[in-house]
N, C-alpha and C positions, 0 to 999 in steps of 0.2 A: 494474347491467346496462349494457352497452356499447350506444351508440346507433349503429347502422349507417347509418341514414337520417336526415338532418338537413334543416332548411328550406333552400330554394334548390338542393337537389341535383336533377340532371336524371335522371329515372327513366324506365323503359319498363314497360308493363303486359305481363305474361307469360301471364295467363289471363283469361277472362271475355269479356264482349261488346266491350270495347275493347282486345282483345289486339293488340299491335303499336304502339299509340299511345304517344307519349312527351311529357313535359312537365316543368315545374319543380314541386317540392313547395311547396304554399301553406300547409297546416296539418298538424300532426301531433297524434294522440291516442294516447300510449303506453299509457295505462291500458286502452283499448279496442282497441289494435292497429290503429288506423286511420290512413289518410293521405289528404290531398286534393291532387289533381294538376291543374294548369291545363290545360284543354281535354279532360279525361277525365271520363267518368261524368256527362254533363250531364243534370241533372234539371230538371223544370218545376214551379214553384210558382204557385198561383193566389193572388194578393193582392187584398184588398178595398181599394177606393179610400179614402184618408184625406185630411185637409186638408194634410198634409205631402208626400204622394206620390200619383202616379197608380196606379190599379188595373191589373190585367191579368195576363198569364201571364209570369212572370219565369224565365229560364233561368240556372242557376248550377251550379257543380260540386258533386258529392256525394263523400262519403267512400267509400273502398274498402279492403279489408283490406291491411295492410302486407305480407303474405306473397304478395300478388298482383303486386308490383312488384319490379323489380331495378334497381340503380344502372348508370348508363351510364359507362363508363370515359372520362375526359376525353382520354386519349391515342389510344385505338383506336376510340371511338365505338361499342362493342358492350357488351352486358350483361356484368356481372361480379359476383363475390362480393367482400365486403369483409372485410379482415383488419386487425389492429392491430399497430403497432410502437411501441416506446418510443425516441424520439430526443431526446437532450439533456434528459432528465427530463420530457418531454412525450409524451403519447400521441397518436399520429397514425393516421388510417385510410389504408389503402393497397388498390389494386386487386390482387386475386390473379392476374389474367390477365397484367397488364403490370408490376406492381411500382411503379406511379406512386402517389406519396402525394397526398392532397387533404384 
């Protein structure tokens, strides 16, 4: 299976409550088709106080479905689809809108 979205890619959310927000990919879970993006889908967890850390309400990013995000083209800064090319016996991703490889 070709991996269209990788860690440290800049993506934009295309559907859901955070539509229009963008950020870098932090974590990926290909088995469940989930992606975690910095600054998107902020959830609150209630943590009990322990001797190592203070308790309270902790805010962090949550996972969203990988189909709800699109990669931002590094050349045009707009959302784009990803294709694959074989260059010098290596497989490279490219932006279908501008043709830029990344």
